[in-house]
C-alpha positions as CSV (number, residue, x, y, z in Angstrom):
1,M,0.0,0.0,0.0
2,N,1.5,3.4,-1.0
3,H,1.0,6.6,1.0
4,L,-1.9,7.8,-1.1
5,D,-3.8,4.5,-0.7
6,Y,-3.3,4.8,3.0
7,F,-4.9,8.2,3.2
8,L,-7.7,7.3,0.8
9,S,-8.6,4.4,3.2
10,F,-10.0,6.9,5.7
11,D,-13.5,8.4,5.7
12,Q,-12.1,11.9,6.3
13,T,-8.7,13.5,6.5
14,K,-8.1,16.5,8.8
15,V,-5.3,18.8,7.9
16,Y,-4.0,21.1,10.6
17,Y,-2.0,24.2,9.7
18,D,-1.1,27.4,11.5
19,N,-1.1,29.7,8.4
20,G,2.5,30.6,9.1
21,Q,3.3,31.0,5.4
22,T,0.5,32.0,3.1
23,A,2.0,30.3,0.0
24,I,2.4,27.0,1.9
25,G,-1.2,27.2,3.2
26,S,-2.5,27.7,-0.3
27,M,-0.5,24.8,-1.6
28,I,-1.6,22.5,1.3
29,S,-5.3,23.3,0.8
30,S,-5.2,22.9,-3.0
31,V,-3.2,19.7,-3.0
32,F,-5.2,17.9,-0.3
33,M,-8.6,19.1,-1.6
34,K,-7.8,17.8,-5.1
35,T,-6.2,14.5,-4.0
36,L,-8.2,13.3,-1.1
37,N,-11.8,12.7,-0.3
38,N,-13.6,14.6,2.5
39,V,-10.8,16.8,3.6
40,I,-11.3,19.1,6.6
41,L,-8.9,22.0,6.9
42,K,-8.3,23.4,10.4
43,K,-6.4,26.5,11.3
44,V,-4.7,25.9,14.6
45,M,-2.7,27.7,17.2
46,P,0.4,25.5,17.8
47,S,0.1,26.0,21.6
48,D,-3.3,24.3,21.5
49,Y,-2.2,21.0,19.9
50,R,0.6,18.9,21.2
51,L,0.6,16.6,18.1
52,F,1.0,19.7,15.9
53,Q,4.0,20.8,18.0
54,V,5.6,17.4,17.7
55,S,5.1,17.2,13.9
56,D,6.5,20.7,13.6
57,M,9.5,19.7,15.6
58,L,10.1,16.5,13.5
59,C,9.8,18.5,10.3
60,T,12.3,21.0,11.6
61,L,14.8,18.3,12.6
62,K,14.4,16.6,9.3
63,L,15.2,19.9,7.5
64,I,18.2,20.3,9.8
65,E,19.4,16.8,9.0
66,L,19.2,17.5,5.3
67,K,21.1,20.8,5.8
68,F,23.7,19.0,8.0
69,E,24.3,16.4,5.3
70,K,25.1,19.2,2.8
71,R,27.1,21.2,5.3
72,H,24.7,24.1,5.1
73,L,23.8,24.7,8.8
74,S,23.4,28.3,9.8
75,K,25.5,29.9,12.5
76,S,22.5,29.9,14.8
77,E,21.8,26.2,14.2
78,L,25.5,25.4,14.8
79,A,25.3,27.4,18.0
80,F,22.2,25.7,19.2
81,F,23.9,22.3,18.8
82,D,27.0,23.5,20.5
83,F,29.0,23.6,17.2
84,S,29.1,19.8,17.4
85,D,28.1,17.3,14.8
86,K,28.1,14.7,17.5
87,V,25.5,16.5,19.6
88,L,23.2,16.9,16.7
89,K,23.5,13.3,15.6
90,K,23.5,11.6,19.0
91,Q,21.0,13.8,21.0
92,Y,18.6,14.6,18.2
93,L,18.7,12.8,14.9
94,R,19.4,9.3,16.3
95,I,16.4,9.6,18.7
96,V,14.1,10.9,15.9
97,K,15.1,8.1,13.6
98,M,14.3,5.5,16.3
99,K,10.8,7.0,16.7
100,T,9.8,7.4,13.1
101,M,8.4,5.1,10.5
102,D,11.2,5.6,7.9
């Protein structure tokens, strides 16, 4: 079963977004509305939904992992991770990888 089949197996799909970026919000609504049946779009405040906060954190860490692999981390990202590849990989990326369905 591919990812689309998985989502099509549900009676409805709820999409939560905080409208942080207008272009992404437009893309999300148009893609989901055209692809899936019975889509419900919900604008959220991240502080109200823990699952939203977790998904936002996981997406951020995935982006940081991709930037790390290409050696494109910003100064602030490097400072956050104590300028250490080891800290990033051991304390963040390894733990995320263990908890995801990749």
